[in-house]
GUKOLZA-892261 format. One record per residue (C-alpha): residue in one letter; x, y, z. Coordinates in steps of 0.2 Angstrom, whole numbers, plus 2048, in hexadecimal, padded with zeros to 3 digits. Layout:
<recs>
AXYZ ...
</recs>
This chain:
<recs>
M577830933 E575824925 T577831918 A587837921 G58E825922 Q58B82390F T59483390C H5A382E916 L5A281D90D A5A28258FC T5B0830901 L5BB821907 S5B68188F7 Q5BC8278ED L5CC8288F7 A5CF8158F4 V5CC8178E2 A5D88268E1 S5E581C8EB Y5E380D8E0 E5E58178D0 T5F48208D8 L5FC80F8DC E5F78088CB R6008178C2 E60F8158CD L60F8028C9 R60E8058B6 A61B8128B7 T6278068C1 I6237F88B4 A6278048A6 V6378098AE L63B7F78B1 E6367F289F A641800899 Q6507FA8A3 A64D7E989D R64D7EF88B R65D7F888E F6647E9897 E65F7DE889 M6657EA87C A6767EB885 I6777D8886 D6737D7874 N6817E386F I68E7DA879 P69A7D186C Q69A7C1877 G68B7B5878 I6837B688A C6777AA892 F66F7AB8A4 F66879B8AC D65F7988BC V66278A8C8 D65677F8BF E6607808AF R65378B8A7 L65879A89B I6557AA8A3 L65D7B5895 C6687B4886 N66E7C0879 R66E7BF866 R6817BD865 Y67F7AC86E A6727A6861 Q67E7AD853 I68D7A385A Y68479385A G67979584A I668795853 A65A7A184E P6587AE85D D6457AB85E K648798862 L65179D872 Q6427A187E T6437A5890 G63F79689B M64778988F T65177C898 L664779894 A65E76888C D653772880 I66277D87B V66D76E878 E66076786C H661777862 L674777862 L67476585C A66776A84E A672779849 G68276D849 T68B779855 S68C76E864 A69E768869 M69775786E D68774D86F G67875287A P67B747889 A68E74A889 Y68B75D888 L67E75D896 A68A7528A1 F69875E89E A68E76D8A1 R6877678B1 S6987628B7 I69E7738B4 N68E77B8BC S6907708CC G69F77B8D0 T69F78B8D9 S6AE7948D0 S6AF79C8C0 R6B67928B1 T6BC7968A0 W6C078A892 S6C078887F T6B777C874 E6B9777862 L6A9777858 K6A676A84A D6A777883D G6B977C843 R6B578B84D T6BD78E85E I6B179586C Q6B779B87C V6AA79888A G6AA7A089B R69E79B8AA Q69A7A68B9 P68F7A08C7 I6807AB8CC P67D7AE8DF G66E7A48E5 G6707978D7 G6717978C4 W67F79D8B9 V6847A98AB S68E7A389C T6987AD88F H69C7A687E E6A97AE872 D6AF7A8861 V6C27A9862 T6C67A1852 E6CD7B0849 L6D67B6859 A6DE7A585B A6E47A5849 S6EA7B784C R6F37B285B V6FC7A4852 M7017B0845 V7077BC852 S7107AE85A E7187A884A R71D7BA846 V7257BC857 S72E7AC855 L7347B1843 Q73A7C284A A7437B9858 L74B7AE84B I7517BB83F D7577C584E W7637B7852 V76B7BA841 P77B7C4843 D77B7CB831 Y76F7D882B L75E7D0825 W74F7D981E V7407D9813 K73A7E8809 D72A7EB7FF S72A7F17ED E72C8037F3 S73C7FE7FC R73480080D F7397F481B V72C7E781F V7387DC829 A7497E1832 N7537D783E K75B7DE84D A76D7DF846 L7677EB838 A75C7F5844 A7697F7851 D7767FE844 H76980C840 G76580F853 R754808853 D74A7F9858 P7447ED84A S7327F284C E737804849 M73F7FF838 I72E7FA831 G728806824 L738810822 N742811812 D75581580F F75282880E E74D828820 L75C81E825 H76B82381A A772833812 P769838802 E7778327F6 L7798217FE A76681F7FF R7648237ED R7718167E8 F7688097F3 R75780E7EB A75D80D7D9 S7667FC7DB E7567F57E4 Q74A7FC7D7 D7557F47C9 L7547E37D2 L7417E47D4 R7407E97C1 S74C7DC7BB G7487CE7C7 Q75A7CA7C8 P7627C77D9 M7717D17DF V77E7C67E7 D78C7CB7F2 K78D7DD7EC E7997E87F7 E78F7F77FE F79580580A I78A80C817 V78C817826 D783811836 A77A81C843 S78A81F84D G79382683D T79E81783A G7A0812828 K79E7FF824 W7A07F4815 L7927E7812 S7917D8807 S77F7D9802 T7747CC7F9 K7627D17F4 V7557C57EC P7447CA7E5 L7347C37ED R7277BC7E2 N7157B77E6 A70B7A87E0 E7087B17CF D71B7B47CD E7197C67D0 I7277CF7D9 F7207D87E8 G7307DC7F2 L7427D67F6 I74B7CD804 G75D7D2808 I76B7CC813 A77B7D5816 R78B7D181F D7977DD827 I7A77DB81D T7B07EB824 A7BE7E182C R7C17D681D K7C07E6811 Q7CC7EE81C A7D87DF81C D7D67DE809 D7DA7F1808 L7E87EF813 R7EF7E1809 D7ED7EA7F9 G7F47FA800 Q8037F1806 A8067E97F5 H8047FA7EC I8108037F8 L81D7F57F6 E81B7F77E3 M81D80A7E5 I82D8077EF A8337FA7E2 T8308067D4 S8398147DD A82A81F7DF P82E8307E8 L82F82D7FB P82283A800 E8158317F5 V8198207FC L81882780E E80883180B R800821803 L805817812 M7FD82481E R7ED824814 L7ED811815 I7EF811828 E7E281E82A S7D5814820 Q7D780682C L7D381083B S7C781C842 G7CB82D849 I7DE82A846 V7EA83583C G7FB830837 S80C839835 V81E835830 L82C840835 L83D83C82D L84D83E837 D85984A82E K86B846829 D87184E838 G868842843 A86184F84E H851857845 L84185083F H83A85682F H829853827 G82784381D A81484081B A805845825 P7F6847818 S7E9849826 L7F2851834 A7EE864836 K7F986D82A E7FE87B836 Y80386E843 T80D865836 H817875831 A819879844 I822869848 D82C868838 G83F86983D T83C86484F R84C85F858 I84B84E860 G84E84D873 P849844883 K83984F886 V833854874 G82284E873 S81F83C86D C82883D85D G838846862 T83983B871 A83782B868 A84582F85B Y85083486A R84C824874 R84C819865 E83C81186C P82981386B V821821875 I80F81F879 V80782F880 T7F582C885 D7F183E88A I7FA84C883 V7F385888F S7FA85089E D80A847898 P81A85089C L82284C88C W816858883 E819866890 D822871883 F81686D875 R80586D87D D80087E878 L80687A866 V7FB86B865 R7EC87186F P7E387A861 Y7E286B856 G7DA85F863 Y7E6851863 R7E6848874 S7F0839872 C800835867 W809825865 S81A82685D T825818857 P83781A850 I83981483E L84980A83E S855804830 H8597F182E T8697F6838 G85F7FF846 V863811841 V85581D844 L84E823833 G83E82C83A V82F82B844 F81D825841 A80F82D84C M7FD82984E Y7F2838855 S7E183685D K7D5843863 T7D0838872 V7DA833881 R7DF82187F E7ED81587B P7EE80B86B T7E47FB869 K7EC7EA864 A7E67ED852 E7EE7FF852 S7FE7F8859 N7FF7EB84B L7FD7F983F I80A803847 D8167F4845 F8117F2833 T81380582F T824807837 R82B7F882D I8247FE81C A82981081F G83B809824 I83C800814 A83680F80A I84281B812 E85180F812 R84E80B800 K84D81E7FC L85D821805 A8668137FC E8608197EB D86682B7F0 R8768237F5 I8788197E5 H8738287DA F87F8337E4 M88D8267E2 A8898247CF N88C8377CD H89883A7DB D8AA8347DF A8A98277EC L8B982D7F5 T8B78407F6 G8A48417F3 L8A784E7E5 P89D84D7D4 N8A58407C8 R8A78407B6 A89583B7B3 L88F84B7BB L89D8567B4 G8958577A2 D88485C7A9 R88B86A7B4 L8978717A7 S88987179A Q87E87B7A5 A88B8877A9 I88F88A796 L87C88D793 Y87C89A7A0 A88C8A279A Q8858A3789 R8758AB78E Y87C8B8799 G88D8BC791 R8988B479F W8A78A87A0 V8A88967A5 S8B98917AB V8BE87F7AA V8CD87A7B5 F8D686A7B3 I8E08657C3 D8EC8577C5 L8F68547D5 D9088547D3 N9128447D7 F90283C7DF K90882B7DA L91782D7E5 V90C8307F4 N90281F7F1 D9128167EE T91B81C7FD L90E81F80A G900813803 H8EF8157FC N8E781A80C A8F282980D G8EF82D7FB D8DC82D7FE M8DE83880D L8E8844803 L8DA8447F5 K8CD847802 A8D6856809 V8DA85E7F8 A8C885B7F3 S8C1864802 R8CD872800 M8C88757EE V8B68757F3 E8B9883800 C8C288E7F3 V8B388F7E7 R8A18957E8 A89288A7EB T88D88C7D8 D89E8867D2 T8A28737D0 V8B18697D6 V8B28587CD R8BD8497D0 L8C08407C0 G8CA8327C8 G8DB82F7CF D8E38407D3 E8DA8497C5 F8CD8577C9 V8C38637BF V8BC8747C6 V8AE87C7BC L8AD88F7C1 F89B8947BD D8958A67B8 Q8A78AE7B7 D8AA8C07B2 P8B48C17A2 N8C48C57AB V8D48BA7AB D8DA8C27BB L8CB8BD7C5 V8CD8AB7BF A8DF8AB7C3 A8DB8B17D4 T8D08A27D7 L8DD8967D0 Q8EA89D7DC K8DE89B7EA I8DC8897E6 R8EF8877E3 T8F388E7F4 A8E68837FD I8EC8737F5 A8FE8787FA E8F987980D P90186A816 V8F785A818 C8F984F828 L8FA83D822 G8FE833832 E90F838837 H913841827 H90F852822 I90D85380F R90D863804 A90485F7F4 T9058697E4 A8FA8697D4 S8FC86D7C2 M8EC8767BC G8E687B7AA V8D88877A6 A8CD889797 N8C0897796 Y8AF89778D P8AD89E780 D8BF8A277B D8C689177E G8B8886778 A8A5886776 T8A187477B T8A486A78B D8B085E782 V8BB86C77A L8BC87578A L8C1865794 A8CE861786 N8D5872786 A8D6873799 D8DE862799 A8EB86878C A8EE877797 M8F186C7A6 Y8FE86279D R906872798 A9078767AB K9108667AE E91C8697A0 L9208797A8 G9258717B9 R91586E7C1 D90E8777D0 N9068857C5 F8F78897BA Q8F688D7A8 F8E989479D Y8E588B78D A8EE89177D P8EB88A76C E8FD88376B F8F9877779 N8F086D76C A900867764 T8FC85776D A8EC856762 Q8F8852753 E8FF84475D K8EE83E760 F8EA83E74E L8F9834749 L8F5827756 Q8E382674F E8EB82373E E8F6815745 L8E680E74D R8DD80D73D N8EB802736 A8ED7F7746 L8DF7EC742 A8E67E8730 R8F77E5737 A8F17D9745 E8F87E4752 F8EA7E075F T8EA7D176B L8DF7CB778 L8E27C778B Y8D67BE796 Q8D27C27A8 P8CA7B37B1 Q8BA7B57BA V8B87AA7CA D8A97A37D3 L8AB7A97E5 R8A279A7EC S8AC78C7E3 G8BB7967DE N8BB78F7CD V8BE7997BD F8AD7997B3 A8B07A87A7 A8BE7B37A0 E8BC7C579A A8C57C9789 L8D07D978B I8D77E177B R8E97E777B W8F27F176D N9037EA769 H90A7FA761 P91A7F7757 S92380575F L91A80A76F G9187F8775 L9087F277E I8FB80077F A8ED7FE78C P8DB800786 M8D981178F K8E5819783 F8DD814773 I8CB80E776 P8C481F779 M8CC824768 A8C5815760 E8B4819767 E8B582B761 T8BB82674F G8AF81874D L8BE80B74C I8B780375B V8AA7FA750 P8B77F0745 I8C27EE755 G8B47E775F D8AE7DB751 W8C07D4751 V8C07D2764 L8AF7C9763 H8B57BD755 E8C67BA75E A8BE7B776F C8B27AA768 R8BF7A175E Q8CB7A076D N8BD799778 K8B978C76C A8CC78876A W8CD78577D Q8BE77A77D D8C577076E A8D576E778 G8CB764785 L8CA772792 P8BA77479C P8AE780794 L8AD79279A V8A47A2795 V8AE7B078C C8A97C1790 V8AB7CF782 N8A87E2785 V89C7EA779 S89F7FD777 A89280A775 R89680C763 Q8957FA760 F8857F8769 K87C80575E E8817FC74E K8727F5745 N87C7E5740 L8827E1752 I8777D1753 S87D7CB742 R88F7CE747 V88D7C3757 V8857B574D D8937B6741 A8A07B574F L8977A5756 T89479D745 N8A67A0740 S8AE799750 G8A178B753 L89F791765 D88F78D76E V88679D771 K884799784 Y89779B786 L8967AE780 E8927BC78B L8927CF786 E8967DC792 V88D7ED790 T8907FC79B E8828047A6 S88481579E L88280D78C I872806791 M86B816798 Q86F820789 N860818780 V85780C78C E84980777F M856803771 A8627FA77D V8547EF784 A84F7EA773 T8617E676D M8647DC77D N8547D277B Q85A7CD769 L86A7C8770 Q8627BE77E S8577B5772 L8667AF769 G86C7A877A V87A7B477D Q87C7B978F I87D7CC794 S8857D47A3 I8867E77A8 D8987ED7AA D89D7FB7B6 F88C7FA7BF G88A8097CC T8938167C2 G88681B7B6 Y8748227B7 S86A8127B6 S8598127BE L8558047CA S8438027C3 A84A8017B1 L8577F47B6 K84A7E67BA T8457E77A7 F8567E47A1 P8597D279A V86A7D17A3 A8727C27AC R8807CB7B6 L8847DB7BE K8977E07C0 I89B7EB7CE D8A77F97C8 K8B97F87CE S8B880A7D5 F8AC8027E3 I8B77F47E6 N8C87FD7E9 D8C58037FA L8B77F67FE A8C07F080E T8C0801816 D8B480D80E E8A380C815 N89C815805 D8A38087FA Q89D7FA805 A88B802805 V88B8027F2 A8927F17EF S8867E97FC A8787F37F4 V87D7EC7E2 I87E7DA7E8 S86E7DB7F1 L8667E37E2 G86D7D67D6 Q8667C87E2 K8557D07E2 L8557D07CF N85C7BE7CE L86C7C57C6 R87D7BF7C9 V8897CC7D0 I89C7CC7CC A8A87D87D4 E8B77DE7C9 G8C87E57CF V8C97D97DE E8DB7D97E5 T8DA7D67F8 D8D57C8804 D8CA7D680D Q8C17DA7FD I8BD7C77FA A8B87C580C F8AB7D480B L8A57CD7FA R8A27BB801 K89A7C2811 N88D7CC806 N88A7BD7FB C8927C47EB D8927B67DE E8A27B97D4 M8B27C37D3 Q8BF7C87C7 G8D07D17CB Y8E37D07CE H8DF7C67DE F8DC7B77D3 S8E57BC7C3 K8EA7CA7B8 P8E57CA7A6 V8EE7BC79E S8F17B478D A8E67A7785 H8F379A78A G8F37A179C I8E079D79D A8E478C797 R8F17897A4 L8E478F7B2 L8D77837AB Y8E37747AA K8E87787BC E8D67787C2 Q8D57677B9 G8E47617C2 G8ED75F7B1 H8FE7647AB T9037747A2 P8FC773791 P907775781 E90978677A 
</recs>
């Protein structure tokens, strides 16, 4: 039994030992696991970037990581588990990393720990660092604290805050503002700059111009900025052109300045740019206006002026094209004037459009004489008949405004086309007003110049070419006939007894007869032939490209003769006119214009001798009159030596005061047997022979002598006007002759005026201006006689050193009734005023003529209405009368 018990006890003992060993193994395994977990926890705690401390309820340290020791400068091995908070404060004080002294620190910590909520605060250490501390209570007592060095973070936040504040500041700047580095990459860009490129400011950083602009523009920016960085010289207020993200072109005034570091090295640039597009456009508009007005003043071709005007307007606007249509002479059709950017096919299609109440925008505007604004071509009924025409070109709106003259007459239409459905803006409306005014001035000026040119080369009464154009037409006809072996027939025509019509029925009836006869002659000849009115009742017909057949020429002459003889209704009277005609044929009857005209004239006089109302072909015997002309020339050569010349003087009157201020010296030939001969009978002969030079010299000396004699007699001083012929003007010693006349007479130079004809000046403008400048330098006044009858260029006129313009008598005769004469006269007066010249009208005979001249602000007049040419004593009587004195002695 005892042995069995012992056996059981041994067994139990073995079981107990085995169980203990098992428990021991399990405990060791658990401890190992816990130790491993503790090591991992400790490792994890040590790798946290923040400092961490665990304290129990008795303020004893349970655990802290290495980062905590590093933050406060304490060796890790000095921070042992079980240390009290007071012990740790002692270590902080020793390391110099305590924010306050020991008691204060403990008191502050305990006040924090007494609470049950989490807290976070920042504290400044004595070394300047900022530590952010967090406190979290542990359930059951104690707490865990976190410590983070936020010194760099705080500084970074300040920098970020400052940068945010700077960006906000520069974003308030309305101009472009940016900074670039040395490679022209954006470092800073404000909102205005970024927005124009369709980006945010932050998206601009690191970009360069090649990523924002077209290559060529980017290259220019890059080159100029690299030059700036190399030279170190700032760029100030340079005008630069860019295209923004929307495709809109803009002008900028840019200033760029290099940036330098402390070592004075350039590391980038700062730039600021202002949008000056509006100012640039205003400058361009002003400059364009000035250029266009200069073009108008210098008589540039109208198409060039209008095209320049259209391009100027288009440069001011976006998406707008301009067009000018000119109203034809018939007042019913519109023709192309200028449209540089309008589709060419469309421009051709509307050329010649007839105006009307429903003819698109332009035709309707011209018809209504008021602006027509069509905002949608597709739906507007005015475009119903033209919608298919315009559709291929995409134009959706069209704003048309009539171009009016200063008297309200429609001259044309200005139109703006847009490819969007809209009405004009205020700025566009202002440009419309400006454009129509300028276009009106240009068109009206061109019409006036054409009219003046036409009047200078055409007869004012009949509209036929005049003597000035005859020479050119006849010369061309002779050249053609010479080349192709043809004839040219020159027909001199003189109406029979025309003076009787004027004397009995009046000048108006005579003018009606001349017009009717002129019209009939034009209808009798071909378009290539020329009918010319020489003046009065004299006409010349040039038959161009004739067969060498006298019978064919005779048939044409008979046709003309019959047409002239048809009755003409002049009021209550029916007049049958006849004409005497003489014919000279090239080449048989002359090889030059002068010979042909002279021989045709001789043949015409032969027709008169034979009873009038017939035509005669030239025969050499008709030149018997040439002998008479030769004899008269010989007598003319002796007239000066025999003192047969005398001077009459026609007063010139100021239209405002009515006083005589000048007198024109007019030569007469007192022939011993023929009596007083008018200048028109001998001056051309004197000009042809060269006798005009000594005769003109005598006139100059005599006129100066007489003027000085009037002054010596106590009469009020006046200016004496002396005509200078073309032959005299070309003389090299003209200046010395003038000086001699003044010196010999003792007359002050300011009382002498020389009159030169318009055609004389235009023969050689350069020489004429040089001579006139020499005369002007002496103090001699110069006037242009017979203005409007020659070829003068209005642009050249402004360079002539002249003081007065004289309107030719041919424009004054019918001034009261003839609109053409009125137009020419008013144009010359206006032109003179614009050029600061005085204007005098000659041949004034009626009150109506004076009334018109005064109404149009003409300065002076000369004519029978005041006085015929009178003797020197007659002038003296007029001057004495103006003074209120008695008749002077002879």
